[in-house]
N, C-alpha and C positions, 0 to 999 in steps of 0.2 A: 453363671457369668456370661455376660455379653461384652464383646470388644467392638467398638466402632473405630473406623478410619476416616478422619476428615482431611480434605484438602483445603488450607487455608491461603489459597492462592498459589502464585509460583515466583520464583525469582529468575529474572532473565539475567544470565551470567556467561561464564565461559569455563570450559571443561577443565582447565588447568588449575583452577581454583579448588577443584574437588579430588582431581587425580594428578598428583604432583608429577610434573615432567611429561604429562600427556595432554595432547588437545590445546596446545597453546594457541590461544585466540580464537578456537573453535567455539561458536555458539552453543550453549548449553542451558536450556530452560528447565528448572528444577522443581519439584513439588515441596511446598511447606506443609509438612503434616503435623497432626495433632491428633490425640486418641481418647476416647471415653471409654472407662470400664464400669460396666454395671455390676457391682458385687452386692451380695446378700446385706452386707452392713453399711453400704451407702455408695454414691458415685465418686468416681476418681477421674481426673483429668491427668493426661501425660502431655505436657506442653501446651500451648495456648496460640502459637501462630503469630502473625504480624498485628500490629496494633491498628485499631479502625483508622487512626490518623492518617496512615498511607493512602487511604482512600481518598482522603481530602488534599492533602499536599505533603506527598512522599518526600520531596526534596527538603521542605521545611522540618519535617520530623526525623529523617534520617540524616540528611547531609550529605557529605561528599561520598559516602559508600554506595550511594545508588548509581555511581559510574560503574561499579565492579558487580554489585547486587541489585538489580533493579526490580522493586516489589510490584507485582501485578495482582491486585484483590478487589473484589467487588464487597460491598457492604454485606450481602448474602454470605460471602464466604469467612466473614469474621466469626471467630470462634463463638461467640456468645450467641449469635443468631444460628450458628449450625447446632448448637447442643439444644436450642430451644425446638429446632425442626425434629428433634427425634423425642419430643415430649418431656424434656428436661429443663427446669428452670435454675437460672445461675445460682440462686440460694440453695438449690439440692445438692451442690457439690460440696462433699465433705473433705477431699484432698485435691491440691493441685500439685504433681509431682513434676518439678521443674528439672529438665535435662540439664540445663544451664541457663544464663540469662542473657544471651545473645539476642538481638533485635527480632530475628524470626522467629523466636520461641517465647519470649516473654511478653508479647503484646497484649495478653489478656490479663496480666497480673491486676489485681485489685478489682476485678470486675464479678468476682464470685464471692460475695460478702462473708458467707458462713464457713469458707473453706480455710484449711490451714494449708499453707504453702511450703512443701518439702523441698528443702534445698540443702546442698552442702555448704559447711561454714566457710571452706576456702573459695566457692564459688561466689558468694555473697560478698566477701571481702574483695575479691579481685575485681568484681563488677564495678566496684567504686574506684579502686586504683590499679586500673590495668596497665600492662607493658603499651608502650607506644603504639607497637605494631599490631595491637589488639584492640586499641581504644575505640576505633570508629564502629566496632561491633556491638558496643555497649551503648544503650540509649538509656539514660539516667531517668527520663521521664516515664519510662515503661515500668521499671522494677523499684524505683523510689518511691514506694507506696505504704500506707499505714494498714499493713496485714498482718496476719499471725504468721510468723516464720516459725517452721518446725524444721530444726537444724540436725543435720548429721553430720559425723566426724569422720569422714574419709574411711580409711582402711579398717579403722576402729569398728564402724559400723556398716562395714561391706556385707551384703547379702541381708539388708534389713527386711524383716517380713512385716510388711504393713498393717496385716489384721491378724498376724499370728497363726495363719491357717494354711500357708504355703502357696498361696493363690497369687499374689502380688509381690514379687522380691525384688528389692532395690539394690542394684549392683553399682558400685563405685568403679567409674571408667574414665579416669583422668587421661589427659593427652591433648584433646582438642582444646580443653580449658583446664585449668588447674582442679575445678570441682565439678567436672561432668559426671552424670551418673544416668544409667540405664534401667530399664525394668524387665524382669521375667515374669510373664503372665501365663498361668498355667490353667488352660481351658479343657473342659471335660471333653468336648468331642474334638475339636482342632488340635488339641495337644498343646505343649509348651511353645511360646512365642516370645522372642527377646526383641524388645523395641530399642534399638541402639542408638537412635537420634544421631548427632553428629560425631559419635565416637567412631562410627564407620558410615561414611557418606553413600558408597556405592559397592556394588558387587565385585568390582575391580579391586576395590581395597583389600577384600578378604579373600578373595580368590588368587590374585595375581601378586601380593604384597606390595600393591602400590600405596604409597602414602598420600593421604588426605591432602590437599594442596594448601589449607589454611590450618594451622595448629600451634597451640602453646609449646608442646613437647613432643617432638616425632618420636623419640624412644618410648614415651609412655604411651602414645598413640598406637605404635606396633604392638605393645604389650597387650592392650586392650582388645585388638583386633585379634591377636592370637588366642586369648581368652575365648572370644566369641567363636572363633573357628573350632575350637575344641568342644565347645556346647553343641554346634551344629554337626560336625563330624562323628563324634563319640557319644553324642547323648540325644541325637535326633531333634534338637531345638531349631526352630523357624527363625531366621534372623531377617529382621525387617530394618533394612539399610535406610539411613536418614534423608537422602537426597539423591536417590537414583530414578530418573524420568523412565526408564525401561521397565524396572522391577516393580514400580510404583503402579504401571498400568495394569498388572495381573491382579492386583488386591480388589476385594470388594469394598466400596466406599459406602457411607452412611446414606440412606437409612437401613442399607443391609449391613449384616454384622457377623462376626464369629462367635462361636460358642463352645 
């Protein structure tokens, strides 16, 4: 297998949105990651970054949330174009695993015409009827698409083995949103890699028990982070946090890959 890291632009923001109680009003520019896995039985995307529309008129597409999370992305950084640059066509993607349906993760939904979109039922429901404090993070135009949803059922489907071979395992990691999910990728040479997405924003969240700054359930966020810490400390799993600008710099980006 091969694992590619893509950067779908950045969000110009402030640190306290990612580390609660720390970095109030401190400028904090974070990466918007997405990942491609080349598995022997098909290509798998994990998240799809920002929508192409933010390169045209981000205020029109995202609305008032740009005051807190200002997306900066070129057309070349749009996920469809990034995938093409490593020799993969949109119709080659077999599965798109959605960590959750927030605006910086769901911008490519519908652009992979033959893919099944793997999502938690609770996440899909909540995206349509979010609480008021989370409403701005869901852009209905991004995810309200005629696609084939592959629905997982929370704890009942926890540690869902996508191909049945132990290579891509989907973990239910609620907290940031009700239906957040992360994936464990077992690579032959690199070893196990856990893509946390927004269940763990930064290394501070996991090392210093600092809550992420935005979340649906702080208590569930802590439970998910505690689980990741166990995977790292006791099982040697590499944790890739969701929006850590310092940690992100150390990783190889496409067209380089991990195997």
